[in-house]
C-alpha positions as CSV (number, residue, x, y, z in Angstrom):
1,M,-9.0,-7.7,2.7
2,A,-7.4,-4.3,1.3
3,G,-4.0,-4.0,3.3
4,I,-0.8,-5.2,3.8
5,D,-0.3,-8.2,5.8
6,A,3.5,-8.4,6.9
7,C,5.0,-11.2,9.0
8,F,8.8,-11.7,8.7
9,R,11.3,-13.4,11.2
10,L,15.1,-13.2,10.2
11,D,18.1,-13.9,12.0
12,W,21.5,-12.7,11.1
13,P,24.9,-12.7,13.2
14,G,24.5,-9.7,15.5
15,F,20.9,-8.6,14.3
16,S,17.4,-10.3,13.6
17,L,14.2,-8.8,12.3
18,D,10.8,-10.1,13.8
19,V,7.9,-8.1,12.7
20,D,4.1,-8.8,12.5
21,L,2.2,-6.0,11.1
22,K,-1.0,-5.2,9.3
23,L,-0.6,-1.8,7.4
24,P,-3.1,0.2,5.7
25,G,-3.7,-0.2,1.9
26,R,-3.5,3.4,1.1
27,G,-1.8,6.3,2.0
28,V,2.0,6.6,3.1
29,T,2.9,4.2,6.0
30,A,6.5,5.8,7.4
31,L,9.0,3.1,8.2
32,F,10.8,5.3,11.3
33,G,13.7,4.6,13.3
34,H,17.5,5.0,13.9
35,S,20.1,3.5,11.8
36,G,20.1,-0.1,12.4
37,S,16.6,-0.5,13.3
38,G,15.5,-2.6,10.6
39,K,13.6,-0.4,8.5
40,T,15.5,-1.2,5.3
41,T,15.7,-5.1,5.9
42,L,11.7,-5.1,6.3
43,L,11.3,-3.0,3.2
44,R,13.6,-5.6,1.4
45,C,11.8,-8.3,2.7
46,I,8.5,-6.7,1.3
47,A,10.2,-6.0,-2.0
48,G,11.7,-10.1,-1.9
49,L,15.1,-9.0,-2.2
50,E,15.5,-10.4,1.2
51,R,14.2,-14.3,1.8
52,A,13.1,-14.6,5.1
53,P,12.6,-18.2,5.6
54,Q,9.7,-17.2,8.2
55,G,7.8,-15.1,6.5
56,R,4.2,-14.4,5.3
57,L,3.3,-11.0,3.0
58,A,0.0,-11.0,1.7
59,V,-1.1,-7.6,-0.2
60,D,-4.9,-6.9,-1.0
61,G,-5.5,-10.6,0.0
62,E,-2.9,-11.8,-2.6
63,L,-0.6,-14.1,-1.2
64,W,3.2,-12.9,-2.1
65,Q,5.0,-15.4,0.6
66,D,4.6,-17.9,2.9
67,A,6.0,-21.4,3.9
68,G,4.7,-23.0,0.5
69,R,4.6,-19.9,-2.1
70,W,7.3,-17.4,-3.1
71,V,6.6,-14.8,-5.5
72,P,10.0,-13.5,-6.8
73,T,11.0,-9.9,-6.9
74,H,10.6,-9.2,-10.5
75,K,7.0,-10.6,-10.2
76,R,6.0,-8.9,-7.7
77,P,3.9,-5.4,-9.0
78,I,6.2,-3.0,-6.8
79,G,8.1,0.4,-7.6
80,Y,11.2,0.6,-5.9
81,V,12.9,4.0,-5.3
82,F,16.4,3.8,-3.5
83,Q,18.3,6.7,-2.1
84,E,20.3,7.2,-5.3
85,A,18.3,7.2,-8.4
86,S,20.5,4.6,-10.4
87,L,19.6,5.7,-13.7
88,F,20.7,4.2,-16.9
89,A,23.6,6.8,-18.3
90,H,23.1,6.0,-21.9
91,L,19.3,6.6,-21.8
92,T,17.5,10.0,-22.1
93,V,14.9,10.6,-19.5
94,M,12.0,9.1,-21.7
95,G,14.5,6.0,-22.4
96,N,14.9,5.2,-18.5
97,L,11.0,5.8,-18.2
98,R,10.2,3.5,-21.1
99,Y,12.8,0.9,-19.7
100,G,10.7,0.9,-16.4
101,M,7.3,0.5,-18.5
102,K,8.9,-2.9,-19.9
103,R,8.1,-4.5,-16.8
104,N,4.4,-3.6,-16.6
105,S,2.4,-6.7,-17.6
106,E,-0.9,-5.4,-16.0
107,A,-3.1,-2.4,-17.0
108,Q,-1.8,0.8,-16.2
109,R,-2.3,2.1,-12.8
110,V,-0.7,5.6,-13.3
111,S,-0.3,6.6,-17.2
112,L,3.4,7.6,-18.0
113,D,2.0,11.2,-19.0
114,H,0.5,11.0,-15.5
115,A,3.7,10.0,-13.8
116,I,5.6,13.1,-15.7
117,E,3.2,15.6,-15.0
118,L,3.0,14.4,-11.3
119,L,6.7,14.7,-10.8
120,G,7.1,17.9,-13.1
121,I,9.6,16.1,-15.6
122,G,8.1,17.2,-18.9
123,H,10.9,19.6,-19.7
124,L,13.6,17.1,-18.8
125,L,12.5,14.2,-21.5
126,D,15.5,14.4,-23.9
127,R,18.4,15.1,-21.3
128,K,20.8,12.4,-20.2
129,P,21.4,11.3,-16.3
130,D,24.5,13.5,-16.1
131,R,22.7,16.5,-17.1
132,L,20.2,16.4,-13.9
133,S,20.6,17.9,-10.5
134,G,20.3,15.5,-7.9
135,G,16.8,16.5,-7.0
136,E,15.8,15.8,-10.8
137,R,17.3,12.4,-10.9
138,Q,15.3,11.5,-8.0
139,R,12.0,12.9,-9.4
140,V,13.0,11.0,-12.8
141,G,13.7,7.8,-10.4
142,I,10.2,7.9,-8.8
143,A,8.6,8.4,-12.1
144,R,10.5,5.2,-13.3
145,A,9.1,3.4,-10.5
146,L,5.4,4.6,-11.2
147,A,5.8,3.5,-14.7
148,V,6.0,-0.3,-13.8
149,S,1.9,0.4,-12.8
150,P,2.9,-0.7,-9.1
151,R,0.1,-1.9,-6.5
152,L,2.8,-1.1,-4.1
153,L,5.6,1.7,-4.1
154,L,8.5,1.2,-1.7
155,M,10.5,4.2,-1.3
156,D,13.8,3.8,1.1
157,E,15.0,7.1,2.6
158,P,14.7,8.9,-1.0
159,L,15.9,12.0,0.1
160,A,18.9,11.2,2.3
161,A,21.4,11.7,-0.3
162,L,20.0,15.0,-1.6
163,D,21.1,18.7,0.2
164,L,18.5,20.5,2.1
165,K,17.4,23.0,-0.8
166,R,17.0,19.7,-3.3
167,K,15.2,18.2,-0.2
168,Q,12.8,21.1,-0.2
169,E,12.2,21.2,-3.8
170,I,11.1,17.4,-4.1
171,L,9.1,17.1,-1.3
172,P,6.0,19.1,-2.7
173,Y,6.2,16.4,-5.7
174,L,5.6,13.4,-2.9
175,E,3.0,15.3,-1.2
176,R,1.4,15.5,-4.8
177,L,1.7,11.6,-5.0
178,H,0.2,11.2,-1.6
179,D,-2.8,13.3,-2.6
180,E,-3.5,12.4,-6.7
181,L,-2.5,8.5,-6.5
182,D,-4.5,5.6,-4.6
183,I,-1.2,3.6,-4.6
184,P,-0.1,2.5,-1.0
185,V,3.4,3.9,-0.2
186,L,5.9,2.3,2.4
187,Y,8.1,5.2,3.1
188,V,11.4,4.5,5.1
189,S,13.1,7.4,6.7
190,H,14.7,8.4,9.6
191,S,13.8,12.3,9.4
192,P,11.3,13.6,11.6
193,D,10.7,16.4,9.1
194,E,9.5,14.0,6.2
195,V,7.9,11.8,8.3
196,A,5.7,14.5,10.2
197,R,5.0,16.0,6.7
198,L,4.1,12.9,4.6
199,A,3.0,9.7,6.7
200,D,-0.6,8.9,7.4
201,Y,0.6,5.9,9.7
202,L,3.4,5.5,11.3
203,V,5.8,2.3,12.4
204,A,8.5,2.9,14.7
205,M,10.9,0.3,14.9
206,E,14.3,0.0,17.0
207,G,16.4,-3.2,17.1
208,G,14.7,-5.1,14.6
209,R,11.2,-4.6,16.3
210,V,8.3,-2.7,16.3
211,L,8.3,-0.5,19.2
212,A,4.6,1.3,17.8
213,S,2.5,1.4,15.1
214,G,-0.9,3.1,14.2
215,P,-2.2,6.1,12.5
216,L,0.4,8.9,13.0
217,A,-1.5,11.3,15.2
218,E,-2.8,8.8,17.2
219,T,0.6,7.0,17.8
220,L,2.6,10.4,18.3
221,A,-0.1,11.0,21.4
222,R,0.6,7.6,23.4
223,L,2.2,8.2,26.7
224,D,2.7,4.9,27.4
225,L,5.5,4.6,25.3
226,P,6.3,8.2,23.6
227,I,7.4,8.2,20.1
228,R,9.6,11.5,19.7
229,L,10.0,12.5,15.9
230,G,13.4,14.4,16.5
231,E,14.1,16.3,19.8
232,D,10.8,16.2,21.3
233,A,7.2,14.9,21.7
234,G,4.7,16.8,20.0
235,A,1.3,16.6,18.1
236,I,0.4,16.6,14.3
237,L,-2.9,18.3,13.3
238,D,-4.5,18.4,9.6
239,G,-6.3,21.5,8.8
240,T,-7.2,24.4,6.5
241,V,-6.0,28.1,6.0
242,S,-9.1,30.1,6.8
243,E,-7.5,33.2,7.2
244,V,-4.6,35.6,6.2
245,D,-3.9,38.5,8.5
246,R,-1.3,40.4,6.0
247,K,-1.0,43.2,8.4
248,W,0.4,41.0,10.8
249,H,1.9,38.5,8.4
250,L,-0.5,35.3,10.2
251,V,-2.5,32.9,9.0
252,R,-5.0,30.9,11.0
253,V,-5.5,27.5,10.2
254,D,-8.7,25.9,11.3
255,F,-8.5,22.0,12.2
256,D,-11.0,19.5,14.0
257,G,-11.6,21.2,17.5
258,G,-10.2,24.9,17.2
259,S,-7.7,27.0,15.2
260,L,-4.2,28.3,15.7
261,W,-2.4,31.3,14.2
262,A,1.0,30.5,12.8
263,R,3.4,32.5,10.8
264,D,2.5,33.5,7.0
265,Q,4.4,31.5,4.5
266,G,2.7,32.9,1.6
267,L,-0.3,30.3,1.4
268,S,-3.7,31.0,0.4
269,V,-7.2,30.5,2.0
270,G,-8.4,27.1,1.9
271,R,-5.0,25.6,1.2
272,R,-4.7,22.3,3.3
273,V,-2.1,22.0,5.4
274,R,-0.1,20.1,8.6
275,V,0.9,21.7,11.6
276,R,3.1,20.2,14.2
277,V,2.9,21.7,17.7
278,L,5.7,20.4,20.5
279,A,4.8,19.5,24.0
280,R,7.5,22.0,25.5
281,D,5.4,25.0,23.4
282,V,2.2,23.9,25.2
283,S,1.2,24.9,28.7
284,L,-2.1,24.5,30.6
285,A,-3.9,27.3,32.7
286,S,-6.9,27.0,34.9
287,E,-8.0,30.6,33.7
288,P,-7.1,32.1,30.3
289,G,-4.7,35.2,31.2
290,V,-3.3,38.4,29.6
291,S,0.2,37.2,28.1
292,S,2.0,37.1,24.6
293,I,0.5,33.6,23.5
294,Q,-2.2,34.2,21.1
295,N,-3.3,30.3,20.9
296,V,-5.8,29.7,23.5
297,L,-8.0,26.9,23.4
298,R,-10.5,25.1,25.4
299,G,-9.5,21.6,26.2
300,K,-10.2,18.5,28.8
301,V,-7.2,16.4,30.3
302,D,-7.2,12.8,28.6
303,A,-4.2,11.5,30.2
304,I,-1.0,12.0,32.1
305,G,2.2,10.0,31.6
306,D,5.8,10.2,32.9
307,D,8.5,12.0,31.0
308,E,12.1,11.5,30.4
309,H,12.8,13.4,33.5
310,P,11.5,12.3,37.1
311,G,10.3,16.2,37.5
312,L,8.1,16.3,34.2
313,A,4.9,15.0,33.3
314,L,3.8,14.8,29.8
315,V,-0.3,15.9,29.4
316,R,-2.4,14.8,26.7
317,V,-5.4,17.1,26.3
318,Q,-8.5,16.7,24.0
319,V,-9.4,19.7,21.9
320,G,-12.4,18.6,20.4
321,P,-11.9,15.3,18.5
322,S,-8.2,16.3,18.3
323,V,-5.1,15.9,20.6
324,L,-2.2,17.8,21.9
325,L,0.6,17.1,24.3
326,A,1.7,19.5,27.0
327,R,5.1,19.2,29.1
328,L,4.6,20.6,32.8
329,T,7.0,20.2,35.8
330,K,5.1,17.6,37.9
331,R,5.0,20.6,40.6
332,A,3.2,22.6,38.2
333,A,0.6,19.9,37.6
334,A,0.2,19.2,41.0
335,A,-0.5,23.2,41.6
336,L,-3.1,23.2,39.0
337,A,-4.9,20.0,40.0
338,I,-4.3,18.4,36.8
339,I,-5.8,15.2,36.7
340,Q,-8.1,13.1,33.9
341,G,-11.3,14.6,32.6
342,R,-10.2,18.2,34.3
343,D,-11.2,20.7,31.9
344,T,-8.3,23.3,31.3
345,W,-7.1,26.1,28.9
346,V,-4.4,25.0,26.6
347,Q,-2.2,27.8,25.6
348,V,-0.1,26.9,22.5
349,K,3.4,29.3,22.2
350,S,4.6,28.2,18.7
351,V,3.0,26.3,16.0
352,A,5.2,24.8,13.0
353,L,3.3,24.9,9.5
354,L,4.3,21.8,7.4
355,E,3.2,22.4,3.9
């Protein structure tokens, strides 16, 4: 069966890893959590860089590790991208890429030319690493990881060592990998923005354990254990730019269940985008009123849960097949008679485009 079956138990002084996961065999799975939560340790176990005596790993039905079998790291068809690209200083970019190809004993899943084109490094091939920016080095490091023809791409906080400008430079290339490659990616990060922008599937970790795992939008909408990407709970929606209002510098994004207006960032009609809607920017109303809020949708209350403060509640609202979260005071929820199954108007004050 396609997918990744990873079960590891590892005990160290002051830390233990205990996970049992079934992950999808395509798309980007984000391993998300604070420093020390076990993300990198789990990734290293999957790579075979940490040997967990009590562990089992199967990729697409092929057993890489259990009590009686161990496939060493150099025989696992993986690409590994670290925080630092660690390129060979004496080799050109092309030399580094060809070195990566030496490990490839299987049919090419990604041709070298395709990897070069995907990462936009064709003009850098004759340069040595000391003549590259941090973002360029990391793009070369990713291309080198692809050159080994991996069945699984592991990325350990690949943007952590970059400043904001370089991160913004490299994120579109990571999105291209997501859109154009059929290789599953395990992406370690503690950056909410990276996870919101790139991930299809989320594994939230804390203290070496899995707090929650599942499709990104579905997992973020859980009220029994709210998973916050950053400072607040919220929802992620996949949509398409359907209209550009040049007079008011706005774009309309259609999603499965409705549409939202957001600030124009120069996107063209037809562009696929993600939007992030924070719970603090969503209010509910029994009737739509006249206000400055332009995004008003019809929805149905799906669930109500406690928030971090005893006076607040998180309300999950279905808008068609999509889900939004709203933060209300419990007094306001009582005044509006917010109960499960009730139809309501959803007012969205602000939308963040994650393109």
